[in-house]
N, C-alpha and C positions, 0 to 999 in steps of 0.2 A: 609490482615487484615480482621476483621469482619465488623459489621454494621457501617455505616458512616452516620451521620445526613445529609450530603450534598446530599444524595440520596433520601431524603424524597420528594415525588412529590407534586407539586401544583395541580391546577385544569387543566386537559388536554384540556378542552373545552373552556378555557377562551380566546383563540385566534381564529382567523378566518383562513380559508384555504389559504387565501392570504399571510399568514406567510410563506408558502412554496414559496420561490422566484423562484426556478427552479426545475422541475421534469425531471429526466433523465431516459430513458429506453434504456439501451445499446443494441446494436445489437450483435448477436452471430456470431462467426467465427469458422468454423471447420478446425482445422489444421491437419487433418488426424487422427481421433480417439481421438482428444484432443480439447475440446471446450474452447474458450475464450470469455468472455463478457467484453467489454471496456466501462466504464462509463465516464472516463476523458482521454483526453480532449473531450468535447462535442461541438456541433455547437453553443449552447447558453451559454456555460460555459467552460472557459479554465481551471480555477483552483478553488479549495476550500481551502482558506488560501494558504499555499505553495504547496499543493498537485496538481500536474499537470498531473498525469497519474494514472489510477486506473483500474486494470484488475482482473476479477475473472477467475482463472485458474481451469478448471474442473467443476464438478466432472468427473473424467475419470477413467476407469478400464483398466488394462494392463495384458496380459498373461505373463507367465514365460519367462524371457529373454528380455521382452519389457520394454519400459519406455520413458521418455522425454530426448531428447538430444538437448539442446540449445548450439550451438557451440560458441567459443570465439567471443565476439563482444564488441564494445567500448561504452563509455559514457563520457560526459563532463557536468559540470554545474548542477549536480543533485545528490541526494542520493537515492539509491534503497532500498526498504523495502520489505522483504520477510517474510510472516507469513502463516503457513500452518495449515489446519484442519486435513488433512490426507496425508499420504505419506511422501516423503523426497526429498530433492535436495542436490546434491553434488556440492558445490560452490568452484570454483578455480579462482583466479584472478592474475593479473600481479604484485601485491604486494607480492605474494608468499603464500597467504591465501589458506588453504585447509580445508574446513569445511562442514560437513554434517548437514543440518538443518532438524529438525523433528517437529511435531506438538506442538504448544504452545511456541516455541522459536522464537527469532528474529535474522535475519541477516540484518545488516545496513551497506551498503557500500556507502561511499561518494566519488563520482568521482572527484570532484574538476576540476583541469585542464586536467585530462585525466586518465582513467583506462580501463582495459579490463577484462572481466570475462566470465566464462561458467557456465551453470547450467544443471546437468544431474541427472537422477534417479540413486541412488547409486547402486553399484554392489551387495550389500547385499539385497536390495529390489528386484532386478531382479532375485534372486534365486527362487522366486515363484510369483504367481499372486500378483499384487500390485495396489494401487490406488493413485490418486492425487486430492486434493481439497484445494485451498488456494487463497490468495489475494496477488498480487504484485502491489506496488505503487511506484511512484517517487515523491520526494520532490524537488522542484526547490530551488537552493541555492540563498541567497541574493547576491547582486552584490559584497559586501565586501568579499565574500568567494568563488566566482566563480573560482578563480585561486589558491585555496588552494591545498596543497599536498593531494593526495587521501589517504583514510583511510578505515579501516574495523573494525566493532565491532560485536561480537556474544554475545547475552545474552540468557541464558537458561531459560526455562519455570519458574523455581523456582526463578529467579531474577526479574520477572515482577510483579509489585504490583497488587493485586486482591482486589477489593472493593465489598462487598456483603451487600445486604439488602433483604427485603422480596421478594423472587422470582427473584432477580436481581443479576447478577454476571458480573462485569466489569474487564477485564484484561487490564491494561494500558500498551500499547505497546511503545508509544513515548510521550514525552512531559509531560504536567501536566493537571490534571483534578480531581475534587472531593477531593481536598486537598492532593492528592498524586502526586509523580513525578517518571517517569520511568528513568532507568539508562542510556539510550543511550545519547551520546553527540549530542546536537541539536544546530543549528545556527540561528534559528528564532523561534518565539512563535508558538507552535504546540501542538495539542493533537490528539491521535489516539488510539482507544480502541476496543477490541473484547467483545461484549455484548451478554450474554445469558439471555433470559427472559422466565420465566415460563408462562403458559397460564394466560392472563389478568394482568400480572405484569406490572408496570409502571416505566418508566425511565425518569427523567428530563434531558434534554440536558445540558451540561456544560454552565454556564452563564458568564464565565470569558474570552471568546474568541470572536473576531470580526466575523470571518467566521465559520459557523458550518454546517455540513451535516451528512447524514447517508446513508448507503447502506445495503439493506436487503439481506442476503445470504440464510436464511431459514425461513419458516413460513410467518407470516404476522403481520402488525401493523396497529393501528388506530391513526390518528393525526387529531385533530379538527373535529372528527366525520366522517372522510373519511378513507376508507380502502386502504392499499397498500400491494402488494404481493412481494415475493422474486424476485430479479433481477431488482429492482428499486432503484435509488438514489434520495434523496431529499436534496436540499440546502435551508437553512432557512434565513429569513430576519434578519439582525443584530438587536440585542437588545430585541427581543421578548422572553418571557418565554415559552419554548416548552417542553411538556411532551409527551412521546411516550407510547402507551398502546399495549401490545402484544395481538394477536388474540387467538382463541380457542386452537390452537396447539402450542402456544408459538412462539418464534422468536429468530433468531440469527442475529446480526447487527454488522457492523463496523461503528463506529462513528469517524469523522475526522474534522479537521479544524485548525484554528489558525489565526495569523495576516496576512493580505494581504501584498504582497511584494511591493517594491517601483514602480514597473511598470510591464507591460506584458512581457511575455517571447516568444522568437522564439523557435519552436520545429520542428526538422527534424530528422527522423529516431530515433536514440538513443541519440540525442544531444539536450541539452536545454541551451539557452544562452540569455543574455540581448541584444545581438547585432548579426546581420547577419554575421559580420566579424568573430566572434568566430566560428560560425557554418561552414563557408567556410574553415577556417583553419583546423578544425577537419576533415572535409571531405577529404581535400587534404592529410593530414598526414596519415589517414587510407588507402587511395588509394595507397600511396607510399610504404606501407609495410616495412618501415625502422624500424623494431622492435628494441626497446631499444635505438633508436637514436633521438627520438622526443617525442611527446605526448604519444605514445602507445607502449606497448610491449605485448607479449602473456603470459598466465599463464605458469609457468615453467614446469608443468606436463601435459599440454594440448596444445601443440604447433603444432600438426599434421594438424590441419584444423582451419578455421575461417570463419565467415560469411562475404562475400564480400560486398562492398559498393553497395547499390541499384542503378539501372539504372535511 
């Protein structure tokens, strides 16, 4: 859609810098020519709304024949969100899903009681030099849905709502914000969006959600008179009217948040749960490798290898 009056900004300097409840500067990890920056969970902040894991993948460049190979691995108690700026991932899971995701589209896999998936650079992309740059997040499921049957949804770029105003473009990936609703099935109050700001353009953060944060992937922004660069996450104090102003080169952001869950979550490896017992059961079942006999199976077309349980 075009202009939306909900994007008309208020005064960005009407708040103090203390409206930023938490500032997170993630550390980089080199995974062998492939850099990851992990913003969540952080020492001072486990979640933003239901978001419990937030990784910036890349940017990375690969030679012909090379790419990313994330072997089959398990999840419980969460939904995985894959959204790319560049490159692709070939997603295969134990539900039988076989889906290549490309920039601007959404892969939404809900693990529930247990699912296994792999993510690899596609064969087509490996035919020449290729790149990867994107964001992967996990959303913790509410206790009422931790044991639900796993599911997968793919929504193409054309299916995601786009909200535009003067120098502002917001692609709504999940949930609801600015009067729009994204198509993916959600199980708790959520919003997640890809924001592109022209130089000095201003974006008001959604005001209809309890928890709100943003992550800068490119450029810089000013909030309450203070500048912030790419690679930083800010979590805002509930209830404050927040407006973000792009710097001289513009900015690209991921905005995220929603309602807080009923309690904290345990997180170990790829497992998220409201109890330690659920985690221990998942560990035991993955270790047993009884594929198709319990919580976990392997993707039908990617069964030759898997990631073992960490020591």
